[in-house]
C-alpha positions as CSV (number, residue, x, y, z in Angstrom):
1,M,4.3,56.7,-110.9
2,Y,4.3,57.3,-114.7
3,G,1.4,54.6,-115.0
4,D,-0.9,56.8,-112.8
5,I,0.4,59.5,-114.9
6,Y,-0.3,58.4,-118.2
7,H,-4.1,57.4,-117.3
8,V,-4.3,61.0,-116.7
9,L,-3.3,61.3,-120.3
10,D,-5.4,59.1,-121.8
11,A,-9.0,59.4,-120.0
12,P,-11.2,61.9,-121.6
13,V,-13.4,63.6,-119.6
14,A,-17.3,64.9,-119.6
15,M,-17.8,67.9,-122.0
16,P,-18.5,71.2,-119.8
17,G,-21.7,73.1,-120.7
18,N,-23.3,70.0,-122.1
19,P,-26.5,68.1,-120.2
20,G,-25.1,65.2,-120.8
21,M,-22.3,63.1,-121.1
22,P,-21.7,62.7,-125.1
23,T,-21.5,59.0,-125.9
24,S,-17.6,59.2,-127.7
25,I,-16.8,59.6,-124.0
26,P,-17.5,56.9,-121.4
27,P,-19.4,57.9,-118.1
28,A,-17.4,58.2,-115.0
29,S,-19.7,55.3,-113.5
30,S,-18.3,53.1,-116.4
31,R,-14.5,54.1,-116.0
32,P,-12.2,51.8,-113.8
33,A,-11.7,53.8,-110.1
34,T,-8.1,55.1,-109.9
35,D,-6.4,57.6,-107.2
36,N,-5.9,60.1,-110.0
37,N,-9.5,61.2,-109.1
38,T,-7.6,63.7,-106.3
39,P,-8.8,67.2,-106.8
40,A,-5.7,69.5,-107.5
41,A,-4.7,72.4,-105.3
42,S,-7.3,75.5,-105.5
43,S,-5.7,77.5,-107.7
44,P,-6.7,80.7,-110.5
45,A,-9.6,79.8,-112.5
46,P,-8.3,79.3,-116.3
47,Q,-9.2,82.3,-118.9
48,P,-10.7,81.6,-122.3
49,P,-8.2,83.0,-124.7
50,E,-8.7,86.3,-126.0
51,D,-8.2,84.9,-129.6
52,P,-10.1,82.1,-130.3
53,T,-7.9,81.5,-133.5
54,R,-4.5,81.0,-131.6
55,A,-3.6,78.2,-128.9
56,Q,-1.4,78.9,-126.8
57,F,-0.1,76.5,-124.0
58,A,3.6,74.9,-122.3
59,G,4.9,78.1,-123.9
60,L,3.7,77.5,-127.3
61,A,1.4,78.9,-129.5
62,G,-0.3,77.8,-132.8
63,P,-3.1,78.5,-135.6
64,I,-6.7,76.7,-134.7
65,P,-10.1,77.1,-136.1
66,A,-12.2,79.4,-134.3
67,T,-14.6,76.3,-134.2
68,W,-13.0,74.7,-131.7
69,Q,-14.5,75.0,-128.1
70,W,-11.8,76.3,-125.6
71,Q,-12.9,74.7,-122.8
72,P,-11.4,74.9,-118.5
73,P,-8.9,72.4,-118.4
74,Q,-10.3,69.3,-116.1
75,H,-7.5,67.8,-114.5
76,H,-4.4,69.4,-112.8
77,F,-2.1,67.5,-115.7
78,R,-3.9,68.8,-118.5
79,V,-2.4,72.6,-119.6
80,A,-5.3,73.2,-122.1
81,Q,-8.2,71.3,-123.8
82,W,-10.4,71.8,-126.8
83,M,-14.2,70.0,-127.8
84,I,-13.4,69.2,-131.5
85,P,-16.9,69.1,-133.3
86,G,-18.0,66.2,-134.8
87,R,-19.2,66.1,-138.6
88,E,-21.6,64.1,-140.0
89,N,-23.7,63.5,-136.7
90,S,-20.7,62.1,-135.3
91,D,-20.0,62.7,-131.7
92,P,-17.2,65.6,-130.8
93,G,-13.6,65.0,-130.2
94,E,-11.4,66.5,-128.0
95,L,-8.1,68.0,-127.8
96,V,-5.6,67.8,-124.8
97,V,-2.5,69.2,-124.4
98,T,-0.4,67.8,-121.2
99,T,3.1,68.0,-119.9
100,F,5.3,65.7,-117.6
101,P,8.3,65.7,-116.4
102,E,10.8,64.0,-117.8
103,A,12.2,60.4,-116.2
104,S,13.2,56.8,-116.8
105,G,10.5,55.5,-119.2
106,N,9.1,58.5,-120.2
107,N,10.3,58.6,-123.9
108,I,8.8,58.3,-127.6
109,E,9.3,54.7,-128.2
110,N,7.1,53.4,-125.1
111,N,4.4,55.8,-125.0
112,I,3.8,55.0,-128.8
113,E,3.9,51.1,-127.4
114,R,1.3,52.4,-124.9
115,W,-1.0,54.3,-127.1
116,T,-0.7,51.4,-129.7
117,Q,-2.1,49.0,-127.2
118,Q,-5.2,50.9,-126.4
119,F,-6.2,50.4,-130.1
120,R,-6.8,46.9,-132.5
121,S,-7.9,46.4,-136.0
122,N,-10.8,45.2,-137.7
123,D,-9.6,41.9,-137.4
124,G,-8.7,42.2,-133.6
125,S,-4.9,42.5,-134.1
126,P,-2.9,45.4,-133.1
127,P,-3.1,48.2,-135.7
128,R,0.1,49.6,-137.2
129,P,0.5,53.4,-136.3
130,E,1.9,55.9,-138.9
131,V,4.9,57.5,-137.4
132,T,5.9,60.8,-138.2
133,S,9.3,62.2,-137.0
134,K,10.2,66.1,-138.3
135,T,11.7,69.3,-136.9
136,V,8.9,72.1,-136.9
137,N,10.6,75.7,-136.0
138,G,13.5,73.9,-134.1
139,L,11.3,71.9,-132.1
140,P,11.6,68.2,-132.4
141,V,7.8,66.5,-132.7
142,T,7.0,63.0,-133.4
143,I,3.3,62.4,-135.1
144,V,1.3,59.7,-133.9
145,D,-1.6,58.3,-136.1
146,L,-3.6,55.1,-135.0
147,K,-7.4,54.2,-136.5
148,G,-9.5,51.2,-135.0
149,E,-11.9,50.4,-132.1
150,Y,-10.7,52.5,-129.0
151,L,-10.4,50.4,-126.1
152,G,-8.4,52.9,-123.4
153,M,-6.5,52.4,-120.6
154,G,-7.3,48.6,-119.2
155,G,-9.3,48.1,-122.4
156,G,-12.8,48.2,-121.1
157,W,-14.2,50.9,-123.7
158,H,-14.6,49.3,-127.0
159,K,-15.3,52.5,-129.2
160,E,-15.3,51.2,-132.6
161,N,-14.2,54.1,-135.4
162,Y,-12.1,55.9,-133.9
163,R,-8.9,57.8,-134.5
164,M,-6.2,59.5,-132.4
165,L,-3.8,62.0,-133.4
166,V,-1.5,62.8,-131.1
167,T,2.3,64.7,-130.9
168,I,5.0,64.5,-128.7
169,V,6.7,68.1,-128.7
170,Q,10.3,68.5,-127.4
171,A,9.9,71.9,-126.0
172,P,11.9,74.0,-124.0
173,V,9.5,72.7,-120.8
174,G,10.0,69.2,-121.4
175,S,7.8,67.0,-123.0
176,V,4.5,68.1,-124.2
177,F,1.8,65.6,-125.5
178,I,-0.7,67.1,-128.2
179,K,-3.4,64.5,-128.2
180,F,-6.3,64.8,-130.5
181,L,-9.2,61.7,-129.7
182,G,-12.4,60.9,-131.1
183,P,-15.0,58.9,-133.9
184,D,-12.9,59.2,-137.5
185,A,-15.9,61.5,-138.7
186,A,-14.6,63.8,-136.1
187,V,-10.7,63.3,-136.4
188,D,-11.0,62.8,-140.3
189,A,-12.6,66.2,-140.4
190,N,-9.9,68.2,-138.6
191,A,-7.0,66.8,-139.2
192,T,-5.7,69.3,-141.4
193,E,-6.5,71.7,-138.8
194,Y,-4.8,69.7,-136.5
195,L,-1.5,68.9,-138.4
196,N,-1.5,73.0,-139.4
197,L,-1.2,73.3,-135.9
198,I,1.3,71.4,-135.0
199,D,3.7,72.7,-138.7
200,N,3.0,75.9,-137.2
201,L,4.1,75.6,-133.4
202,V,6.4,78.6,-132.1
203,V,8.2,78.9,-129.0
204,E,6.7,82.0,-127.2
205,T,8.3,84.8,-126.5
206,P,7.6,87.9,-124.4
207,S,6.9,90.2,-127.7
208,S,4.8,87.2,-129.5
209,K,2.2,87.2,-126.9
């Protein structure tokens, strides 16, 4: 079951509003066919946030730059997503937030191993992830930083000079995954803002909304 769910977490999709697919995101025709393309049940369309400098998802909230472009989540496992503008003529990155039920095998160590297998270093060896664990406003968080050639699930994408910052937050709703993936230039230019979001995450209460 969770092999299929993890594939959804790892598969970026086309950016809405663009006439073509960004070269950083492989077109649908190049992705392996899966059972995860079944449409979700119809539900009210998500609306853009009233404050573009405040991210709200899965009962959490934190600050983001106004330059990050909110997008309607493009899969029913996604609870939020943003397109992150690139720098130096690079393609954009993508920030995706997902939540999954707790289950055997859905733990921090297994997720880190799985993400590491989706990258390789310049010499062809598995990269060494940088892992940071801390507590933010009472929330246990683990941040994973990976760089190199991005292979994706199944190893078929081969995107050189990519970087992924992904955080696992142990939130009241369960595990929340906040993944920022894209070309080095896009992720490097926005890494400080991403970490600022993580460092200032709070659990939303009715009075804070």
